[in-house]
C-alpha positions as CSV (number, residue, x, y, z in Angstrom):
1,M,15.0,29.6,10.5
2,D,13.2,28.7,14.2
3,S,12.1,32.4,14.1
4,A,10.1,31.9,10.7
5,L,8.5,28.8,12.3
6,W,7.2,30.6,15.1
7,E,5.7,33.5,13.5
8,A,4.5,30.9,11.1
9,V,2.7,29.5,14.2
10,A,1.7,33.0,15.8
11,Q,-0.2,33.2,12.2
12,A,-1.7,29.9,12.2
13,E,-3.2,30.8,15.8
14,K,-4.7,34.0,14.5
15,G,-6.6,31.5,11.7
16,L,-4.4,32.9,9.1
17,V,-3.0,30.1,7.2
18,D,-3.0,29.2,3.5
19,A,-5.0,26.1,3.4
20,Y,-6.9,24.0,5.9
21,L,-6.5,20.7,4.5
22,G,-9.0,18.9,6.9
23,G,-8.1,16.5,10.2
24,G,-6.0,18.6,11.4
25,V,-3.4,19.0,8.9
26,I,-3.0,22.9,7.3
27,K,-0.6,24.4,4.4
28,M,1.4,27.2,5.5
29,R,3.7,29.7,3.4
30,I,7.4,30.1,5.3
31,A,9.3,32.8,4.2
32,R,12.9,32.1,3.1
33,P,15.8,33.9,5.2
34,G,16.0,37.2,3.4
35,H,13.2,36.5,1.5
36,G,9.7,37.1,1.4
37,K,7.1,34.1,2.0
38,A,6.3,34.2,-2.5
39,G,9.8,32.7,-3.1
40,G,10.0,30.5,0.3
41,Y,8.7,27.4,1.0
42,R,5.4,25.4,1.8
43,S,5.0,23.8,4.9
44,I,2.6,21.0,5.6
45,V,1.7,21.3,9.7
46,L,-0.4,19.5,12.0
47,F,-1.9,21.5,13.8
48,R,-4.5,22.3,17.2
49,S,-4.8,25.7,17.9
50,G,-3.5,26.9,21.3
51,Q,-2.0,23.6,21.9
52,K,-0.1,21.8,19.3
53,A,2.1,22.2,16.1
54,F,4.2,19.7,14.0
55,F,6.1,20.9,11.3
56,V,6.0,17.6,9.3
57,Y,7.0,18.0,5.5
58,G,8.1,21.3,3.5
59,F,9.0,22.0,0.0
60,A,10.1,24.9,-2.4
61,K,7.2,25.8,-4.3
62,S,9.6,25.7,-7.4
63,E,10.3,22.1,-6.7
64,R,6.6,21.1,-6.6
65,D,3.0,22.7,-7.0
66,N,1.5,20.7,-4.0
67,I,1.2,17.2,-2.2
68,S,-0.5,14.4,-3.6
69,R,-4.0,13.1,-2.4
70,K,-2.1,9.9,-0.6
71,E,0.2,12.1,0.9
72,L,-2.5,13.9,2.4
73,E,-4.3,11.2,3.6
74,A,-1.0,10.0,5.5
75,F,-1.0,13.6,7.0
76,K,-4.3,13.4,8.6
77,K,-3.8,9.8,9.7
78,L,-0.3,11.2,11.1
79,A,-2.4,14.1,12.6
80,A,-4.9,11.8,14.5
81,V,-1.9,10.1,16.1
82,M,0.2,13.2,17.1
83,L,-1.9,15.8,18.2
84,K,-3.1,13.1,20.8
85,Y,0.6,13.1,22.0
86,G,0.6,14.0,25.8
87,D,3.7,15.7,27.4
88,D,5.6,12.7,28.6
89,D,4.9,11.4,24.8
90,L,6.5,14.7,23.6
91,E,9.8,14.3,25.8
92,K,10.1,10.5,24.8
93,A,10.1,11.5,21.4
94,I,12.3,14.7,22.0
95,Y,14.9,12.6,23.9
96,C,15.5,9.9,21.5
97,G,15.4,12.1,18.5
98,V,12.5,11.4,16.5
99,L,11.2,15.2,17.2
100,T,12.8,18.0,17.1
101,E,12.0,21.1,19.5
102,V,11.8,24.4,17.7
103,G,13.8,26.7,19.6
104,K,12.3,30.1,21.1
105,D,14.2,33.2,20.3
106,V,14.0,36.7,21.7
107,Q,12.6,38.3,18.7
108,S,9.7,36.1,19.0
109,E,9.1,35.9,22.9
110,N,5.8,37.5,21.9
111,V,4.2,34.6,20.2
C-alpha cells in the first residue's frame, strides 16, 4: 500500500488531484491493491507541493459519497498546523507513534 501512497503524492506533485478543497487540503483516489482507482479509496491529504503530504483520512467510495462541510473545516484547521511542522516536530511525532512515515520502496524510487 505504501507504493500506492507514493504514487498519489507523485500525481499530486504534477497537479493531478481529484479535488482541491482549499487550505492545503486535497482529495485523491488511491487504487485498491489488485484493482484500479475506480474501485479504490478516496483519501483526504494535507498537501504542500514539494514539501509535505499527510494522508489523514481514507474511505471507500462504496461506504460514503464525500466528507461533510464540518469535516472539511476540521481538515483545513489541521492542515494549518501540520503543514507548519518542521523536521524536529515530524521526528518527534513519528517517534511517539502519532504519525507513521510511509516507506519508500524500490518501485517508487523515482518519486
